C-alpha positions in Angstrom: 9.7 33.2 -13.5 12.4 31.2 -15.0 12.2 27.3 -14.5 16.0 26.6 -14.2 16.1 29.3 -11.2 12.9 27.4 -9.9 14.4 23.9 -10.1 17.7 25.1 -8.6 16.0 26.6 -5.9 14.2 23.2 -4.8 17.4 21.4 -5.3 19.3 23.6 -2.8 16.1 23.3 -0.2 16.1 19.6 -0.8 19.8 19.3 0.1 19.4 21.2 3.1 16.4 19.0 4.1 18.2 15.9 3.3 20.8 16.6 6.1 18.4 17.7 8.5 17.2 14.6 10.0 14.8 15.6 12.9 13.0 17.9 10.5 12.4 15.2 8.0 11.6 12.7 10.7 8.9 15.8 11.7 7.4 15.8 8.4 7.5 12.4 7.1 7.0 10.3 10.1 5.0 12.5 12.7 1.5 12.2 10.5 1.3 8.4 10.9 2.5 8.3 14.6 -0.4 11.0 15.3 -2.8 9.0 13.0 -1.8 6.1 14.9 -2.1 7.6 17.8 -5.8 8.4 17.4 -6.7 4.9 16.2 -5.5 3.1 19.8 -7.4 6.3 21.3 -10.8 5.1 19.4 -10.0 1.9 20.1 -12.0 0.9 17.3 -11.7 0.6 13.5 -15.2 1.6 12.4 -14.7 5.1 14.3 -11.2 5.8 13.1 -12.1 5.0 9.5 -15.1 7.9 10.1 -12.3 10.5 11.5 -8.8 9.5 9.7 -9.9 10.7 6.4 -10.3 14.3 7.7 -7.5 14.1 9.7 -5.6 12.9 6.6 -5.9 16.6 5.7 -5.4 18.3 8.9 -2.1 16.9 10.1 0.0 17.2 7.1 -1.6 20.7 6.4 -0.3 21.9 10.1 2.9 20.3 9.9 3.8 21.7 6.8 2.5 25.3 7.6 4.6 25.2 10.7 7.8 23.6 9.0 7.9 25.7 6.4 7.1 28.9 7.7 9.8 28.3 10.6 12.1 27.1 7.6 11.6 30.1 5.2 12.1 32.9 8.6 15.1 31.1 9.4 16.7 31.9 5.9 15.6 35.4 6.3 17.2 36.0 10.0 20.4 34.5 8.6 20.6 36.9 5.9 20.5 33.6 3.3 17.2 35.1 2.1 19.2 38.2 1.8 21.7 37.4 -0.3 19.7 35.4 -2.7 17.7 38.2 -3.4 20.8 40.5 -4.8 21.0 37.8 -7.3 18.6 37.6 -10.3 16.0 35.8 -8.7 12.4 36.6 -8.9 10.5 35.8 -5.8 8.2 33.8 -7.5 10.9 31.7 -8.5 11.9 31.5 -4.7 8.8 30.5 -3.4 7.9 28.4 -6.1 11.2 26.6 -5.6 10.1 26.2 -1.6 6.9 24.7 -2.9 8.0 22.6 -5.0 10.6 21.2 -2.5 8.1 20.8 0.4 5.5 19.4 -2.1 8.2 16.6 -3.0 8.6 16.1 0.9 4.8 16.0 1.4 4.3 13.5 -1.3 6.6 10.9 0.7 4.8 11.9 4.1 1.2 11.3 2.4 2.1 8.0 1.4 3.6 6.9 4.7 0.7 8.0 6.3 -2.2 6.4 3.8 0.3 3.0 4.0 0.1 2.8 7.5 -3.3 3.8 7.9 -4.6 0.9 5.4 -2.5 -1.7 5.8 -1.9 -1.4 9.7 -4.3 1.0 11.3 -7.3 -0.6 8.9 -8.5 2.5 7.4 -11.5 1.4 5.0 -12.6 3.9 2.3 -15.2 3.3 -0.6 -13.4 5.8 -3.6 -10.2 5.7 -5.2 -7.2 5.3 -2.7 -4.9 7.7 -5.3 -7.4 10.4 -5.4 -7.4 10.3 -1.4 -3.9 10.4 -1.6 -3.9 13.4 -4.0 -6.1 15.2 -2.1 -3.9 14.7 1.4 -0.5 16.0 -0.9 -2.4 19.1 -2.3 -3.8 19.7 2.0 -0.3 19.5 2.5 0.9 22.2 -0.2 -2.0 24.5 0.8 -0.1 24.1 4.3 3.4 24.9 2.4 2.1 28.1 0.7 0.3 29.1 3.8 3.6 29.3 5.8 5.3 30.9 3.1 2.9 33.7 3.3 2.9 33.7 6.9 6.5 33.6 7.2 6.5 37.1 5.1 5.2 38.9 8.4 7.1 37.2 11.4 10.6 38.6 12.3 11.1 35.8 14.9 10.6 31.8 14.8 8.6 32.7 17.9 6.1 34.6 15.8 6.0 32.4 13.2 4.6 29.7 15.7 2.4 32.7 17.0 0.7 32.5 13.8 -0.4 28.9 13.9 -3.1 29.6 16.0 -4.1 32.5 13.6 -3.5 30.6 10.4 -4.7 27.1 11.2 -6.3 26.6 14.5 -9.5 28.3 13.6 -9.8 26.2 10.3 -9.0 22.8 12.0 -12.1 24.0 14.6 -14.5 25.3 11.6 -13.6 22.4 9.1 -16.4 20.2 9.8 -13.7 17.5 11.9 -15.6 17.9 15.2 -18.9 18.9 14.1 -20.7 19.1 10.6 -20.4 22.4 9.3 -24.1 23.4 8.6 -24.8 22.1 12.3 -22.9 24.8 13.7 -24.0 28.8 14.7 -24.6 30.6 11.3 -21.7 32.8 11.7 -19.3 30.0 12.1 -21.1 28.3 9.0 -20.6 31.4 7.1 -17.0 31.7 8.5 -15.9 28.4 7.7 -17.1 29.2 4.0 -13.9 31.1 3.2 -11.6 28.7 4.8 -10.0 26.5 2.4 -9.2 23.6 5.0 -12.9 23.0 5.0 -13.1 22.3 1.3 -10.6 19.6 1.8 -12.0 18.0 4.3 -15.5 18.1 2.2 -13.2 16.2 -0.6 -11.7 13.5 1.4 -14.9 12.8 3.4 -16.7 12.4 0.2 -14.0 10.0 -1.4 -14.4 8.3 1.7 -17.8 7.5 1.3 -18.5 7.2 -2.4 -16.7 6.6 -5.5 -18.5 9.5 -7.5 -16.2 12.1 -8.9 -18.9 14.9 -9.0 -19.0 18.5 -9.9 -18.9 19.0 -6.1 -15.8 17.3 -5.5 -13.9 18.9 -8.4 -15.4 22.6 -7.2 -13.9 21.6 -3.9 -10.4 20.5 -5.2 -10.2 23.5 -7.3 -11.0 25.7 -4.6 -8.0 24.5 -2.5 -5.7 24.4 -5.2 -6.9 28.3 -6.2 -6.1 29.1 -2.2 -2.8 27.6 -2.4 -1.7 29.2 -5.5 -2.9 32.3 -4.6 -0.9 32.4 -1.1 2.1 31.9 -3.0 1.3 35.0 -5.2 0.6 37.3 -2.2 3.9 35.4 -0.2 5.8 37.0 -3.0 4.4 40.1 -3.0 4.7 40.5 0.7 8.5 39.1 0.7 10.8 41.7 1.6 14.2 42.2 0.2 15.9 43.2 3.4 16.0 41.5 6.4 14.0 43.1 9.1 
């Protein structure tokens, strides 16, 4: 990897996003809108405080996955990616450039969602607000990395959207959002153990109810970070130089 090339890729993506107001609005505002909708669905601050921390992982994860996968695929289908790959540009430079660019957007996304939840929607947490925000950003980065990885297997934007049920929905259903994982059927509990979003939700839930930073929390964060890094590396390995 070349840091200069990676940062140049990051600047290019950020410049494109700056001129794409609809995509920026989707990434930055939509999680807050969904959390506000949930707050008034429950119409109770206590119930909202129980559900919101897990959704601070789910919403950024899902939104970053779909936006990243479609954006990357669009560059491939318009031959932009093919032209870039003719330059002295390593695959990891390209994917890490994307990851950094979307990661910066994810920071803004999570900050807006947390400020909205803590000040307007009445979210109440026991642990550190900074740690809660850091975990939510890590979840968004995980969605970005998986979106980059999934885009390598799609040939059209419609196919990229179809990957969402395969990559995102099983994790949302089995991450412990709707029922504790240890109360699910044994097979589903085993499956949830290999899904990174499960560990992200566990980490956010722990921070919500406790100020303690123990080995379990650190382990969960390391697993999420390792899965995001592995998705980027696998995405680089499967990235094709030619437009299909």
